[in-house]
C-alpha positions in Angstrom: -30.1 12.8 -53.1 -27.9 10.8 -50.6 -24.9 12.6 -49.0 -21.9 11.5 -47.2 -23.4 12.8 -44.0 -26.5 10.5 -44.5 -24.2 7.6 -45.0 -22.2 8.5 -41.9 -25.3 8.7 -39.7 -26.6 5.4 -41.1 -23.2 3.7 -40.4 -23.2 5.2 -36.9 -26.7 3.9 -36.1 -25.8 0.4 -37.4 -22.6 0.3 -35.3 -24.2 1.8 -32.2 -27.6 0.0 -31.7 -27.3 -2.7 -29.3 -23.9 -1.7 -27.9 -23.5 -1.1 -24.2 -21.1 1.5 -22.6 -20.0 1.4 -19.0 -18.9 4.4 -17.0 -16.1 4.9 -14.5 -17.0 4.4 -10.8 -18.2 7.4 -8.9 -18.4 7.8 -5.1 -21.7 9.1 -3.7 -20.5 10.6 -0.4 -22.3 12.5 2.4 -21.1 15.8 1.1 -22.7 15.2 -2.3 -25.9 14.0 -0.7 -26.1 16.9 1.7 -25.4 19.4 -1.2 -28.2 17.8 -3.2 -30.5 18.1 -0.2 -29.8 21.7 0.1 -30.4 22.4 -3.5 -33.7 20.5 -3.6 -34.7 21.4 0.0 -35.3 17.9 0.8 -33.8 17.3 4.2 -35.6 14.1 4.9 -33.7 12.4 7.8 -32.9 9.3 5.6 -30.5 11.5 3.6 -29.0 13.9 6.3 -29.2 12.3 9.7 -27.1 9.1 10.1 -28.3 8.2 13.6 -31.9 8.5 12.5 -31.5 6.6 9.3 -29.8 3.8 11.4 -32.7 3.9 13.8 -35.0 2.7 10.9 -32.7 -0.1 9.9 -30.5 1.4 7.3 -26.7 1.2 7.4 -26.6 5.0 7.5 -27.9 7.8 5.2 -28.9 7.2 1.6 -28.8 9.2 -1.5 -32.0 10.7 -2.8 -33.4 8.7 -5.7 -33.4 11.9 -7.8 -29.8 12.4 -7.0 -29.0 8.9 -8.4 -31.0 9.9 -11.4 -29.3 13.2 -11.9 -25.9 11.4 -12.1 -26.8 9.9 -15.4 -25.3 12.9 -17.3 -21.8 12.6 -15.6 -21.9 8.9 -15.8 -22.7 8.9 -19.5 -19.9 11.3 -20.1 -17.3 8.9 -18.5 -18.8 6.0 -20.4 -17.7 7.7 -23.5 -20.7 6.9 -25.5 -20.1 8.0 -29.1 -21.8 11.1 -30.5 -23.9 11.1 -33.6 -21.8 12.5 -36.6 -22.6 16.0 -37.5 -24.7 16.9 -34.3 -24.9 20.4 -33.6 -27.0 20.2 -30.5 -28.6 17.5 -28.4 -31.3 17.8 -25.7 -32.6 15.6 -22.8 -35.9 14.5 -24.3 -37.1 12.7 -21.1 -37.2 9.4 -19.4 -39.5 6.4 -19.7 -40.0 3.6 -17.0 -37.8 5.1 -14.3 -37.7 2.7 -11.3 -35.7 3.1 -8.1 -34.7 -0.4 -7.1 -32.1 -0.1 -4.4 -31.0 2.7 -2.2 -27.5 4.1 -2.6 -25.8 4.4 0.8 -23.5 7.3 1.6 -20.0 6.3 0.5 -21.1 3.7 -2.1 -19.6 3.8 -5.6 -21.9 3.7 -8.6 -21.4 3.3 -12.3 -23.7 3.6 -15.2 -24.5 1.0 -17.9 -25.8 2.6 -21.1 -27.2 0.4 -23.9 -28.3 1.9 -27.2 -31.8 0.5 -27.5 -33.0 2.5 -30.6 -32.0 5.4 -32.8 -34.8 6.8 -35.0 -35.0 9.7 -37.4 -37.9 11.9 -36.5 -37.5 14.6 -39.3 -34.8 16.0 -41.4 -31.6 16.2 -39.3 -33.4 15.0 -36.1 -32.8 11.8 -34.3 -34.2 10.3 -31.1 -31.9 8.0 -29.2 -33.2 5.7 -26.6 -30.6 4.6 -24.0 -31.5 1.7 -21.7 -29.7 2.7 -18.5 -29.0 1.2 -15.2 -27.0 2.5 -12.3 -25.0 -0.3 -10.6 -24.0 -0.1 -6.9 -20.7 -1.7 -6.3 -21.1 -5.0 -4.4 -24.8 -5.1 -4.8 -26.9 -7.4 -6.9 -29.7 -5.1 -7.8 -29.1 -1.8 -9.5 -29.9 1.6 -7.9 -32.2 2.4 -10.8 -33.2 1.5 -14.4 -34.8 3.7 -17.0 -35.0 4.4 -20.7 -33.4 7.8 -21.4 -34.5 9.7 -24.5 -32.1 12.1 -26.2 -33.0 14.3 -29.2 -30.0 15.1 -31.4 -30.1 17.6 -34.3 -27.7 18.3 -37.1 
C-alpha cells in the first residue's frame, strides 16, 4: 500500500537528483589551521611555520587536506541542501574517490559544490544519498578536493 510519505519521498528524489547546491564562502585562516593541527597533533611545518613553508616554494602555510575535507559538513549546511521528507536521522556513511587536488593557502576562501548524484532506497525507510562534492578555492582554477560523499538517511 502506497502512502503519502512514499509519494513525498519519490517526489523529493525526482526533484533532487542532478541538482547542484553551492555554499557560502568560508575563510580558512591560520587560527583554524593551527587549531586543527593541535587537535590532530599534525604540526608539519607546511601547516604551522610560514617561513619554512615559504622556503619550500609555497606562498605561506597551507591547510591540512583533512581539514579541507572536514569542512564539508559546515559547507553543506550553508549550501542549504534540502532534507529528505520524514527523516528522523542521518549518518555520514563514508566517502568514495577522495582526491586532494590543490592546497588551500592560509587566508584563502573556499566554498562547496554539492551535486545530488544518486538517491537509492536500501530498505524500508532507508535511503543512501551520494553527493558529488568539490571544494572550490576562490581565484583558483582547480578545486581543493573532489569526492563522492555517502549519507545514510532513515525515517
